[in-house]
C-alpha positions in Angstrom: -10.3 52.8 -29.0 -7.0 51.8 -27.4 -7.1 50.6 -23.8 -3.8 50.9 -21.9 -2.3 47.8 -20.4 -3.1 47.7 -16.6 0.6 47.7 -15.7 1.0 51.0 -17.6 -2.1 52.7 -16.1 -1.5 56.2 -14.6 -3.1 57.8 -11.6 -3.2 61.5 -10.8 -1.4 62.7 -7.6 -4.8 63.8 -6.1 -6.3 60.3 -6.7 -3.2 58.7 -5.3 -3.5 60.8 -2.1 -7.1 59.6 -1.8 -6.1 55.9 -2.4 -3.4 56.1 0.2 -5.5 58.2 2.6 -2.9 60.9 2.7 -2.9 64.7 2.3 -0.7 66.2 -0.4 1.8 67.3 2.3 1.6 63.8 3.7 2.5 62.3 0.4 5.4 64.7 0.0 6.7 63.7 3.5 6.4 60.0 2.5 8.3 60.6 -0.7 11.1 62.4 1.1 11.3 59.8 3.9 11.2 56.7 1.7 13.5 56.8 -1.3 11.9 53.6 -2.6 8.6 55.3 -3.2 7.9 55.5 -7.0 8.8 58.8 -8.7 6.0 60.8 -10.4 5.8 61.5 -14.1 5.2 65.2 -14.7 3.0 66.5 -17.5 5.3 69.4 -18.3 8.3 71.3 -17.0 6.5 73.8 -14.7 6.1 73.2 -11.0 2.3 73.4 -11.5 2.3 70.6 -14.1 0.1 67.6 -13.2 1.9 64.7 -11.5 1.0 61.1 -12.4 2.1 57.8 -10.9 2.3 54.4 -12.5 -0.3 52.3 -10.7 1.8 49.1 -11.0 4.8 50.8 -9.4 2.8 52.1 -6.5 1.1 48.7 -6.1 4.5 46.9 -6.1 5.8 49.4 -3.5 2.8 48.6 -1.3 3.3 44.9 -1.7 7.0 45.2 -0.7 6.0 47.1 2.4 3.4 44.4 3.3 6.0 41.7 2.8 8.5 43.5 4.9 5.9 43.9 7.7 4.9 40.2 7.5 8.6 39.0 7.7 9.4 41.1 10.8 
């Protein structure tokens, strides 16, 4: 069985919302307000296709926000 590398792990949008303690609309607002937020990967072309995020990208984004806060 192949185990993906941790830096390539994906998380569903619903799980990301739970991780960040945001509603889906809250995540949408965050994505529109902050252009540095990682872009999702869609599992298809339709609007209803599942959206996934790369865990390492979200973690790096969070770390950059924490660093910016600590510098200010």
